[in-house]
N, C-alpha and C positions, 0 to 999 in steps of 0.2 A: 064142085061148086057150080052153082047155076049161072047161066050166061047173063042174066039180068043183074046179078050181084057184081059181076065184073064191070058192067056198064056204070053202076052206081059208084063203085070205088074209083073208077077212072074219072067220072064226072066230078066227084068230090075232090080228087087231087087237082084237077084243072081249076076248080073254083078257089081252092086254097092258094094255088099259084097266082091266080089273078088278083086275089085280095092282098097277098104278100107284095106283089109288084106295085099295086096301087098305093099301098102304105109306104113303100120305099120312095116312090116318086113324090108323094105329098110331103114326106118328112125330110128329104134332103135339102140342104141349104143351097140357095142360088148364089152364084158368084158373079161379080161384075167383071167385065173384060179387063185384062191387065194392060197397064201403060207400058209399051215397049220403048217408046222414044220420049225423052224429056222435051216438053214444049219449049219453043223459042221465046224467052222473055228477055227483053232488053232493059237496061237501066241507064239513065242519063241525068246529069245534074242540070236543073233548070234555074237555080238561083245560086249565084256565086256565094261562097261562104262569107258571112259577116262575123267579125270577132268583137266581143265586148268584154272588157276586163271588169270583173266585179271582185275587188279586194285581192285575195291571193289566187283567185281562179279566173279562167277565161272561158266564156261561153262561145262556142262555134255554132252558128245557126246557118242552115242551108236546106234546100229542098231537092228531092229527086223525083223523077217520074219514070214510070215503067210502061211497057206495052200493055195492051188491054188483056190482062191474064184471065179476067173473069169470063171472057168470051170462050176460053179454052176449058172452062169448068174448074178453075183453080181458086183456092183460097189462100190469101197471105196470112201466115200464122206467126211469123217472127221477122223483125228487121234489126240488123246489127250494124254498128259502125266499128271498124277495126283499124288499129294502127298498123299500117302496112309493114313497117320495119320491125316492130317488136311482136306483132301478131296479138297484142293485147286487145281485148274487147273494151271499147270506150263507152259504148251505149248499147243496151239491149231493150227492144220494145216488143212486148208480148201482151196478149189479153187486152185489158182496158187501156194500158198505156199505148199500145199500138192503135187502138180505135181512136184515141184522142189525137194522134198525130197522122192519121191516114184519111185521105179524101178519095173516095171512089170516082171513077170516070163518069162524067155526066155530059150533057150536051154542051158543045163548045160555045154556043151562043149565049148561055146564061152568064150573068155577071158573077165573077169570082169563082167560076167553075172551070175545070180543065177537061179537055177531051180525053186525057189519059189519067190513070191513077197517080196520086201524089203522096209522098211520105215526107213529112217535115221533121228535121232533126235539130235538137238543141243539145249539143255535146259539151259537157262541163269537164274541163281538165285543169290541173294546176298550171298557173301562168308560166312557171319555169320548165314545164314538160309538154309544151305544145308539139304535137307530132308534125313531121314534115310531109308525110303522105298518109292519107286515110282511104279506105275503100268501104263499100257498102255491100252487105250480104243480106239477101232476102230469102226466106224459107217458105215454100209453098207446099200445099197438099191438094190432091185431086179430089173433087166432090163426086166425080162420076166413074172413075176407074180405080181399080185396086192397085195402089202404089204407095210406096213409102214416101215420106216428105223428101223434097229435094231442095238444094240451095243454089242460088244464082248470085254471082258476084259481079260488080261493075260500078260505074260511076266513080272511078278513082279521082281523088282530089289531091293536087299538089299544093300544100298550104304555104310554102315559102312565098309564093307570089301573093297570097292573101295577106300574109304578115307584112310583106313589103308594101302592099297597097295601104294597109292600116297605118304603117309608119309614115308614109308620104302624106296621107290625108290628115293625120294628126299634126304633122309639121306644118302643113299648109293652113290648118285651122289656127295654130299658134301664131304663125306669121301674120295672118289676117287680123287676129285679135290684137297683136302688137301694133300694127299700123293704125287700127281704130283708136287705140289708147293715145297714140302720139297726136293725132289730129284732134 
C-alpha cells in the first residue's frame, strides 16, 4: 500500500471522528442544575379567621402571607387547607382557583398591595363539623432548577379561640340590640 493512501485513510478517520463528536455535542440535551436544598419559605397568618354561618354551613375566611418565594425562582402551584386532627383536606386551590385567591408581592407603598405574597382562603365546612385546628400547605416548583415540587406547611390556626370570639361578639350584639329595643 502506498504511503499517501495511509495518510488519506487516517485523515478520513479523523474527519469522521470530528463530525461524530460535533453531532453528539449538538444533539445532547442540556440539563439545568439540580436543587440540592429546599428554599426557606415561611407562612404566617395575617388576618384572623372570620366565621360566617350560612344555613347548614360555616365559611371560615382568612389570609396568609409567605416570604418572597418568586425571588428564589419558585412558582406556587397549589394551596391546601387541612384539618390538623383528621388530616382531611378542607380546601384545595390549583390553577384558576389559585390565581383568583393569590396576590403576588408588590411594592409596599401601593394601596391595597402587600410587600409579601398573599393567599386568601374561604373554607366552607358543615356547621356541626368545624375543625379545632387547621394548617396550610403550599406546594412550589422551581422555574430555574431541576427539582420535583415540594410542600411547605405552616400558618397553623387554632379555631377554638375564633369560635369563642364569634360567640362573644354575637352575644354582645344581641345584648346591644336588646337594650336599644327597651329604650
